[in-house]
C-alpha positions in Angstrom: 123.0 74.9 51.6 124.6 78.1 52.7 127.3 79.7 50.6 130.5 81.4 51.7 133.2 82.9 49.5 134.7 86.1 48.4 132.5 89.2 48.8 132.4 89.7 45.0 131.2 86.1 44.5 128.4 86.7 47.0 127.1 90.0 45.6 123.4 90.3 45.0 122.0 89.6 41.6 120.8 92.8 39.8 117.2 93.8 40.1 116.4 95.9 37.1 113.7 98.4 37.3 111.0 98.7 34.7 111.2 101.9 32.6 109.2 104.9 33.7 106.4 105.9 31.3 107.2 108.0 28.3 106.3 111.7 28.3 107.2 114.4 30.8 105.4 115.7 33.9 107.0 119.2 33.8 108.2 121.6 31.2 112.0 122.4 30.8 111.6 125.6 32.8 109.7 123.8 35.5 112.4 121.2 35.8 115.1 123.9 36.0 113.3 125.6 38.8 112.7 122.3 40.7 116.3 121.3 40.5 117.5 124.7 41.5 115.5 124.3 44.7 116.5 120.7 45.3 120.2 121.7 44.9 119.9 123.7 48.1 119.7 120.5 50.2 122.6 118.6 48.5 124.9 121.1 46.8 128.5 120.9 45.8 130.2 122.5 48.8 132.1 125.6 47.7 135.9 125.3 47.7 136.0 128.2 50.2 134.3 125.9 52.8 135.9 122.6 51.9 139.1 122.9 53.9 137.3 123.5 57.1 134.9 120.6 56.4 137.8 118.2 55.5 139.5 119.2 58.8 136.4 118.2 60.7 136.1 114.9 58.8 139.7 113.7 59.2 139.1 111.7 62.4 136.2 109.9 60.7 137.9 108.8 57.5 138.6 105.1 56.8 142.2 104.1 57.4 142.9 103.7 53.7 141.2 107.0 52.7 142.9 110.2 51.9 141.8 113.8 52.1 141.0 113.6 48.4 138.3 111.1 49.3 136.7 113.7 51.6 137.1 116.4 49.0 135.5 114.4 46.3 132.6 113.7 48.6 132.1 117.3 49.6 132.4 118.4 46.0 129.9 115.9 44.6 127.3 117.9 42.6 124.2 115.7 42.7 122.0 117.8 40.5 124.5 117.5 37.7 124.4 113.7 38.0 122.3 111.8 35.4 121.6 109.1 38.0 120.2 111.7 40.4 118.2 113.6 37.9 116.8 110.4 36.3 115.7 109.1 39.8 114.0 112.4 40.6 112.1 112.3 37.3 111.1 108.7 38.0 109.8 109.6 41.4 107.5 112.2 39.9 106.3 110.0 37.0 105.6 106.9 39.2 105.3 107.8 42.8 104.0 111.4 43.3 100.1 111.6 43.0 99.2 113.2 39.7 97.1 115.8 41.6 100.2 116.8 43.6 102.3 116.9 40.4 99.7 119.3 38.8 99.7 121.5 41.9 103.5 121.7 42.0 103.6 122.4 38.3 101.4 125.4 38.8 103.6 126.7 41.7 106.8 126.1 39.6 105.3 128.2 36.9 104.5 131.0 39.4 108.2 131.1 40.3 108.9 132.0 36.7 106.9 135.2 36.7 108.0 138.5 38.3 104.9 138.8 40.5 104.8 135.1 41.5 108.5 135.2 42.2 108.2 138.2 44.3 105.3 136.8 46.3 107.0 133.5 46.9 110.7 134.5 47.3 110.8 138.2 47.9 112.7 138.8 44.7 111.5 139.6 41.2 114.3 137.5 39.7 113.1 133.9 39.3 114.7 131.5 41.8 116.5 129.4 39.2 118.3 132.4 38.0 119.6 133.3 41.5 123.0 132.2 42.8 123.2 129.2 45.2 123.7 131.3 48.3 120.6 133.5 47.6 118.5 130.4 46.7 119.6 128.8 50.0 118.5 131.8 52.0 115.1 131.8 50.2 114.5 128.1 50.6 115.6 127.9 54.2 113.2 130.8 55.1 110.4 128.6 53.7 110.9 126.3 56.7 109.4 129.1 58.8 107.1 130.7 56.2 103.7 132.0 57.2 102.3 130.5 54.0 101.6 126.8 54.6 102.2 126.1 50.9 105.8 127.1 51.2 106.4 125.1 54.4 104.9 122.0 52.6 107.1 122.5 49.6 110.1 122.9 51.8 109.3 119.6 53.7 108.5 117.6 50.6 111.6 118.7 48.5 113.9 118.4 51.5 112.9 114.8 51.9 112.9 114.0 48.2 116.4 115.6 47.6 118.1 113.7 50.4 116.3 110.4 49.7 117.4 110.4 46.1 120.9 111.6 46.9 121.4 108.9 49.5 120.3 106.3 46.9 122.5 107.6 44.1 125.6 109.1 45.6 128.8 107.2 44.6 131.1 109.2 46.9 129.2 108.6 50.2 129.6 104.8 50.3 133.4 105.2 49.6 133.8 107.8 52.3 132.0 105.6 54.9 133.6 102.4 53.6 130.1 101.0 53.4 130.1 97.7 51.4 127.3 97.0 49.0 127.6 93.3 50.0 127.5 92.8 53.8 130.8 91.9 55.4 129.2 89.0 57.3 126.9 87.8 54.5 125.8 84.3 54.4 123.7 83.1 51.4 121.1 80.4 51.5 118.7 79.5 48.7 115.1 80.5 49.1 112.1 78.4 48.2 111.4 78.2 44.4 107.8 79.3 44.0 105.7 78.6 40.9 103.5 81.5 39.9 100.6 81.4 37.4 101.6 82.9 34.1 98.8 84.4 31.9 101.1 85.7 29.1 99.6 83.2 26.5 96.2 84.3 25.2 95.1 80.6 25.4 95.6 80.5 29.2 92.3 80.6 31.0 91.8 83.7 33.1 88.9 82.1 35.1 90.0 80.3 38.2 88.3 78.8 41.3 89.4 78.0 44.8 88.1 77.3 48.3 89.8 80.4 49.5 91.3 83.4 47.7 93.7 85.4 49.7 94.4 89.0 48.7 97.9 90.0 49.7 101.1 88.2 50.7 102.2 89.8 54.0 102.4 88.4 57.5 98.7 87.9 57.8 98.3 86.3 54.4 101.2 83.9 55.0 99.7 82.5 58.2 96.2 82.2 56.6 97.6 80.4 53.5 99.6 78.0 55.6 96.8 77.2 58.0 94.1 76.8 55.5 96.2 74.8 53.0 97.2 72.4 55.8 93.5 72.0 56.5 93.0 70.7 52.9 91.6 73.8 51.4 92.5 75.0 48.0 94.0 78.4 48.3 95.1 81.0 45.8 97.3 83.8 47.0 97.3 87.1 45.1 100.1 89.7 45.3 100.1 93.0 43.4 103.9 93.2 43.5 106.5 90.6 42.6 108.7 87.9 44.2 112.4 88.1 44.4 114.5 85.1 45.5 117.3 85.5 48.2 119.9 85.7 45.4 118.7 89.3 44.8 119.1 90.3 48.5 120.1 92.6 50.0 119.1 95.0 47.3 120.6 98.5 47.1 118.7 101.2 48.8 117.3 102.5 45.5 116.3 99.1 44.2 114.7 98.0 47.5 112.6 101.2 47.4 111.4 100.3 43.9 110.9 96.6 44.4 110.1 96.1 48.1 108.3 99.2 49.3 104.9 100.7 48.7 105.0 103.6 46.2 108.7 103.3 45.8 109.3 104.0 49.5 107.7 107.4 49.1 104.5 107.7 51.1 103.7 110.9 52.9 100.6 112.0 54.7 98.4 114.7 53.2 100.1 117.4 55.3 103.6 115.9 54.9 103.9 115.4 58.6 104.5 111.7 58.3 106.9 109.7 56.1 105.6 106.1 55.9 107.4 102.9 55.0 105.2 99.9 54.0 106.2 96.6 52.4 105.0 95.9 48.8 106.6 92.7 47.6 106.0 89.0 47.9 106.1 88.5 51.6 105.0 92.1 52.3 106.3 93.6 55.5 107.7 90.3 56.5 110.3 90.6 53.8 111.6 94.0 54.9 111.1 94.0 58.7 113.9 93.7 61.3 113.1 90.3 62.8 111.7 91.8 66.0 109.1 89.3 67.4 107.2 90.7 70.4 103.8 89.5 71.5 101.1 92.2 72.2 101.3 93.3 75.8 98.6 92.1 78.1 97.5 95.6 78.9 96.8 96.2 75.3 95.0 92.9 75.0 92.8 93.9 77.9 92.0 97.2 76.1 91.0 95.2 73.0 88.9 92.8 75.1 86.9 95.7 76.6 85.0 96.2 73.3 83.2 92.8 73.4 86.3 91.0 72.2 87.0 88.8 75.2 89.0 86.2 73.3 92.0 88.5 73.4 92.6 87.7 77.1 91.7 84.0 76.8 93.9 81.0 76.4 92.9 80.2 72.8 94.2 83.5 71.5 97.4 83.0 73.6 97.8 79.6 71.9 97.5 81.3 68.5 100.4 83.6 69.5 102.5 80.8 70.9 101.8 78.6 67.8 103.1 81.1 65.3 106.1 82.0 67.4 107.1 78.3 67.8 106.8 77.9 64.0 109.3 80.7 63.4 111.7 79.7 66.2 110.9 82.8 68.3 112.3 82.4 71.8 109.7 82.6 74.6 110.1 85.5 77.0 110.8 83.0 79.8 113.5 81.2 77.8 116.5 83.1 79.2 119.0 80.6 77.7 117.7 81.2 74.2 117.4 85.0 74.7 121.0 85.0 76.0 122.2 83.5 72.7 121.0 86.5 70.7 124.0 88.6 69.5 123.8 92.3 70.0 125.7 94.8 67.9 127.2 97.9 69.5 124.0 100.0 69.2 121.9 97.3 70.9 124.5 96.7 73.6 124.5 100.5 74.2 120.7 100.5 74.6 120.7 97.6 77.0 123.5 98.8 79.2 122.6 102.5 79.1 119.0 101.8 80.0 120.1 99.6 82.9 122.4 102.3 84.2 119.5 104.8 84.2 117.1 102.4 85.9 114.9 102.2 82.8 113.2 98.9 82.0 114.8 97.2 79.0 114.3 93.8 77.4 115.9 91.6 74.8 113.8 91.3 71.7 113.2 87.8 70.4 113.9 87.2 66.7 112.0 85.2 64.1 115.2 83.5 62.8 114.5 79.9 63.6 116.9 80.1 66.6 119.8 80.7 64.2 122.5 83.3 64.2 121.4 86.3 62.1 124.1 89.0 62.2 122.5 90.9 59.3 122.1 94.7 59.4 120.8 95.0 55.8 117.7 92.8 56.2 115.3 95.7 55.5 116.6 95.4 51.9 115.9 91.6 51.9 117.4 88.6 53.7 120.2 87.0 51.7 120.4 84.1 54.1 116.7 83.3 53.9 117.0 83.1 57.7 114.2 85.5 58.6 111.1 83.3 59.0 108.6 85.6 57.4 105.9 84.7 54.8 108.3 84.1 51.9 110.7 81.8 53.9 108.4 80.0 56.3 104.7 80.3 55.7 104.3 80.3 52.0 106.7 77.4 51.3 104.6 75.4 53.8 101.4 76.5 52.0 102.9 75.6 48.6 103.8 72.1 49.9 100.2 71.7 50.8 98.8 72.8 47.4 98.5 76.6 47.6 98.8 78.5 44.3 100.3 81.9 43.8 99.8 84.8 41.4 102.2 87.8 41.4 101.6 91.1 39.7 97.9 90.7 40.5 96.0 93.8 41.6 92.5 93.1 43.0 89.9 95.5 41.6 87.0 94.4 43.8 85.4 91.6 45.7 82.5 90.0 43.8 79.2 89.3 45.6 76.2 87.1 44.8 73.0 88.9 43.7 71.3 90.2 46.8 67.8 88.9 47.5 65.1 91.5 48.2 65.1 92.4 51.9 68.5 90.7 52.6 70.8 92.6 54.9 74.0 90.8 54.1 76.0 90.3 50.9 77.7 87.0 50.1 81.3 87.2 48.7 81.9 84.9 45.7 85.4 85.8 44.7 87.4 88.7 43.2 88.0 90.5 39.9 91.7 91.3 39.3 94.2 92.5 36.8 97.3 90.5 36.2 100.4 92.3 34.8 103.5 90.4 33.7 106.9 91.2 35.3 108.0 93.1 32.3 104.8 95.1 32.4 104.2 94.2 28.7 101.1 92.1 29.2 97.9 92.7 31.2 94.9 90.4 31.6 91.7 90.5 33.5 91.1 87.6 36.0 88.0 86.3 37.6 88.5 84.1 40.6 85.6 82.4 42.4 85.9 81.2 45.9 83.9 80.0 48.9 85.8 82.5 51.1 87.6 85.7 50.4 90.3 86.8 52.8 91.7 90.4 52.5 95.2 90.5 53.8 96.5 93.4 51.7 97.8 95.4 54.6 96.5 98.4 56.6 96.9 100.8 53.7 95.4 98.6 51.0 92.8 96.4 52.7 90.4 99.2 53.3 90.8 100.3 49.6 89.8 96.8 48.4 86.6 97.0 50.6 85.8 100.5 49.4 86.3 99.6 45.7 84.0 96.7 46.3 81.1 99.0 47.2 81.1 98.5 51.0 79.8 101.6 52.8 80.7 101.0 56.5 82.0 104.5 57.6 84.7 102.8 59.8 86.5 101.4 56.7 89.8 103.3 56.5 89.3 105.1 59.8 91.0 104.5 63.2 94.4 104.4 61.5 97.3 104.1 63.9 100.9 104.6 62.7 103.2 104.4 65.7 104.8 107.8 64.9 108.5 107.9 65.5 111.5 110.2 65.8 115.1 109.3 65.9 118.2 110.0 68.0 121.7 109.8 66.6 124.9 109.5 68.6 128.5 109.8 67.4 131.3 107.9 69.2 135.0 108.3 69.4 135.5 104.9 67.6 134.1 103.3 64.5 130.8 101.5 65.0 129.8 100.3 61.5 126.1 100.6 62.6 124.9 98.7 59.6 126.5 95.5 60.9 124.8 93.0 63.2 121.2 92.1 64.0 119.2 95.3 63.6 116.8 95.3 66.6 117.5 93.0 69.5 116.8 95.3 72.5 113.9 97.6 73.5 113.7 100.2 76.3 110.2 99.8 77.7 110.3 102.0 80.8 108.2 104.8 79.3 105.5 102.8 77.6 102.7 103.9 80.0 103.0 107.7 80.3 99.2 108.4 80.6 98.0 105.6 82.7 96.3 104.0 79.7 99.4 102.4 78.2 100.1 105.1 75.7 103.8 106.0 75.7 107.0 105.3 73.9 109.6 102.6 73.4 113.2 103.2 72.3 114.7 100.7 69.9 117.6 100.5 67.5 117.0 101.7 63.9 118.2 100.0 60.7 121.4 102.0 59.9 122.2 101.3 56.3 123.1 104.9 55.1 120.2 105.2 52.7 117.7 104.7 55.5 119.5 105.9 58.6 120.8 109.2 57.2 117.3 110.2 55.9 116.4 110.7 59.6 119.4 113.0 60.3 118.0 116.5 60.2 118.7 119.2 57.7 118.7 122.4 59.9 117.6 125.3 57.8 118.2 127.8 60.7 121.9 127.4 60.3 121.7 129.3 57.0 119.3 132.0 58.2 120.5 135.5 59.4 121.4 135.8 63.1 118.4 138.1 63.6 116.2 135.1 62.9 118.2 132.7 65.1 120.5 134.3 67.5 120.9 131.1 69.5 122.5 129.2 66.6 125.1 131.3 64.9 125.3 130.7 61.2 128.5 129.5 59.5 127.6 131.1 56.2 124.7 130.9 53.8 125.4 127.2 53.0 125.9 126.3 56.6 122.9 124.0 56.7 124.1 121.9 53.7 127.6 121.8 55.0 126.5 120.6 58.4 124.3 117.9 56.9 127.0 116.7 54.6 129.6 116.6 57.4 127.2 114.9 59.8 126.4 112.3 57.2 130.1 111.6 56.8 130.3 110.6 60.5 127.8 107.8 60.0 130.3 105.0 60.4 131.0 106.3 63.9 127.3 106.6 64.8 124.4 104.7 66.3 120.7 105.4 65.9 117.8 104.9 68.2 114.1 105.1 67.0 111.6 106.3 69.5 108.2 104.7 68.8 105.0 106.1 70.3 101.9 104.0 70.9 99.5 106.5 69.4 96.3 107.3 71.3 95.0 109.3 68.4 94.3 108.2 64.8 94.0 109.2 61.2 92.4 107.6 58.2 93.4 106.1 54.8 91.2 106.7 51.8 91.0 106.4 48.0 92.7 109.2 46.2 89.6 110.9 44.7 91.7 112.2 41.8 93.2 108.8 40.9 91.2 107.4 38.1 92.7 103.9 38.6 91.5 103.9 42.3 94.7 102.3 43.3 96.5 105.0 45.3 95.9 105.4 49.0 95.9 108.8 50.6 96.6 109.2 54.3 95.2 111.8 56.5 97.2 111.7 59.7 99.0 114.3 61.9 100.6 113.2 65.1 98.5 114.7 67.9 99.9 116.9 70.7 99.7 114.1 73.3 101.4 111.6 71.0 104.1 114.2 70.2 104.7 114.5 74.0 105.3 110.8 74.1 107.8 111.0 71.3 109.6 113.8 73.0 110.0 111.7 76.2 111.4 108.9 74.1 113.9 111.3 72.4 115.1 112.6 75.7 115.5 109.1 77.1 117.4 108.0 74.0 119.7 111.0 74.3 120.2 110.3 78.1 121.1 106.7 77.3 123.7 107.6 74.7 125.1 110.4 76.9 125.5 108.0 79.8 127.4 105.5 77.6 129.9 108.1 76.5 128.7 109.5 73.1 130.7 112.5 72.0 128.0 114.1 69.9 124.2 113.8 70.1 121.5 114.8 67.6 117.7 114.4 67.7 115.8 114.5 64.5 114.5 118.0 65.2 115.2 120.7 62.6 115.2 123.5 65.2 117.5 121.8 67.7 121.3 122.1 67.8 123.8 119.2 67.8 125.3 118.6 71.2 129.1 118.1 71.4 130.6 116.8 74.7 132.8 119.5 76.1 135.4 117.1 77.4 135.8 115.3 74.0 137.8 118.3 72.7 139.8 118.8 75.9 143.5 118.1 75.7 144.3 118.6 79.3 146.2 116.0 81.3 143.7 113.6 82.9 143.8 113.5 86.7 141.1 112.5 89.2 140.3 116.2 89.7 140.2 117.2 86.1 138.2 114.0 85.2 135.6 114.9 87.8 135.5 118.5 86.6 135.2 117.4 83.0 132.4 115.0 84.0 130.6 117.8 85.8 131.0 120.2 82.8 129.7 117.5 80.5 126.7 116.9 82.7 125.9 120.6 83.1 126.2 121.2 79.3 124.0 118.2 78.6 121.3 119.1 81.1 121.2 122.6 79.7 120.9 121.3 76.2 118.1 118.9 77.2 116.3 121.8 78.8 116.5 123.8 75.6 115.2 120.8 73.7 112.2 120.5 76.0 111.5 124.2 75.5 111.4 123.6 71.8 109.1 120.6 72.2 108.1 118.3 69.4 105.2 119.1 67.1 104.3 118.1 63.6 104.1 119.0 60.8 105.8 122.2 61.9 108.7 122.2 62.6 109.1 118.4 62.9 108.1 115.4 60.9 107.6 111.9 62.1 108.1 108.5 60.5 106.1 105.2 60.5 107.0 101.6 59.7 103.9 100.2 61.5 100.4 100.7 60.1 97.4 99.4 62.0 93.6 99.6 62.6 92.0 100.8 59.4 89.6 97.8 59.3 89.4 97.4 63.0 87.8 94.5 64.9 84.9 95.3 67.1 82.1 93.8 69.2 79.5 95.5 67.0 79.0 96.8 63.5 78.5 100.3 65.0 82.2 100.6 66.0 84.3 98.6 63.5 84.7 96.8 60.2 85.1 93.1 61.2 83.7 91.0 64.0 85.6 88.9 66.5 86.3 86.3 63.9 87.5 88.7 61.2 84.3 88.5 59.2 83.4 91.8 57.6 80.2 93.2 59.1 77.2 92.9 56.7 78.7 90.2 54.6 79.1 86.4 54.4 82.3 84.7 53.3 84.4 87.9 53.5 87.2 88.3 56.0 90.1 90.7 56.8 93.2 89.2 58.4 96.1 91.6 58.8 97.2 94.5 61.0 94.3 96.6 59.8 92.0 94.6 62.2 93.8 95.7 65.3 91.3 97.5 67.6 94.0 100.0 68.5 97.7 100.3 68.2 99.7 97.2 69.4 102.4 99.2 71.2 105.0 96.8 69.9 106.4 95.8 66.5 103.2 94.4 65.0 104.4 91.3 63.1 103.6 88.7 65.8 100.3 90.5 66.7 99.3 90.4 63.0 100.2 86.7 62.7 98.4 85.9 65.9 95.3 87.6 64.5 95.6 85.7 61.3 96.0 82.3 63.1 92.9 83.1 65.2 90.8 84.1 62.1 92.1 81.0 60.1 91.0 78.7 62.8 87.5 80.1 62.6 87.4 79.8 58.8 88.3 76.1 59.0 85.7 75.5 61.6 83.0 77.3 59.6 83.8 75.4 56.4 83.9 72.1 58.3 80.5 72.8 59.8 79.1 73.7 56.3 80.1 70.4 54.8 
């Protein structure tokens, strides 16, 4: 039964975080140096610059806010905040690879020597003993440094500083009038799962099943449901933990800790990519944005060309249709159902702006059981239990049919039967795993035997399970696709509250085949809760550099970069964001961190290629054109070298006539066209000067027609093994080109049908 009431009575239950380990990763001096660098990105704005900033912010203040609210926001000193400092310390203790911590510690110590300081900053005085203005000039120059180390430090600490500030700031939500509890919240109870508990020493740690499923994401949910319905005993293992809907939506900080891989802090080896991946019960299905698109036929033809003809056959289409029907996803031909989807302002803008420009655009079906779902916070968990992902649809069905669940269960390896002399295949017999209680106080070793083992741990973790299990196929972890993204932000003359309404209900598809091989870009709407959205608003270092270094962008003083970012963030309630998602032609790889003794941490070697960056740039330009066409007064790509465009006529106070209106329109168009030309000259390249994001990971255990070109066969069976399968987005032969949830579930349904058939034939 749904619940309505006062906002306070509908607030999410707290989700406490487990304490970080004791001890320290840096010395006192090293911490002082680190925080002195971090402060550059989120400083207390000096009083001499506050008045001008407040004046710029006045039109964007909530009706009941005073200038003092803006002054308090601008004067917030994050690095003096215990919450901020504790969160940074926690990041380094829990989420930064130890080898990276050691490397940074060495560099921080260099800063504290006269020679090291001079080589790294140009001054013999250590950076933490410099004033803020001098530190700002030093750090901003690192964005263009010849030394790759300094550029990498700049990128990493820039992202860290703003991520933690957005999660811990108390003044920003007040300034934006952003409610912790959604205005349109509707609470519904979620399914009450029962999880194995091994706290008692007398509880057996040896279990058996017909099928053990590693992971609990979109692939795992479909597999568990299908196999349980077929009468097979299934045990589902999830390394993270379950949270009922009463805890949703979580705060930005809590959702990072409880719902995302590595605390929401995954970066590629060269820091060119920031990656979001689910790590909770339900996996990516708990945090995704409800978009439910079937893989395009052109992509399926590409997949079929490698000896995988089923992708263009009716049986695979039936798999896709079956899972969509289960989740209440409207068919692409059901115009009545699609017409009932409510669009917030950002999605309305994308639909109409694309239409006006002649760009193909479509309504995106939702996995919400045909129900209204006006929730913009869903990436932090669905309070209404409306989103029909694994935790709300597939696993309740599996539980009803006898499936069992273990949370806090990290799989060390797949076990195999002793191999007979001369045998060329290995037969999977189960898994070895470590169970850890929710309070992290108890850990026990588990042995689970099974007739079939299905790895559905996700694209970043599934290859690691196979590697830890001793499999040597060189394709394991390779062919990684990430759908690299960039964002476009628009400011409007009216309040938009971009965090309200269904997140992603429209997609511009007119540029998804830029090379003749169906590699291109789509433009969609981004989740715009401040903690996520504002992380993609750029910090422009060039604003603080001397004019000699950047004559095209006059500086407003040494702290201009920080002032600009803080002011732009304060306009968020009047903004909309588009995300430009490239179907990447080129790939990277995921591998075991060689310096991680636990062998748990994935490392990612991926840099967006030049041709994929060109696709991203075309998407950015299209997104900007759409927003311009619809009347945005300010435009901003996530490009650290670009300028923010301001519509000339938006500041005009002249009396409006037909002539002046036409002239103003012409002036706006000319200004915009010149700005776009400048942006094209800058281009888009990563890791310098740009970075890209990813919320879609695919292909690291790709399906192939032969063992020579992939990891699993057409039925998801791992080449060279019996009884071992992979069923998640890692088996995609290449990038899906659309939000991958439905493609993942379709794969899992296809693979599950094969498992049932094989076990039936074996009886």
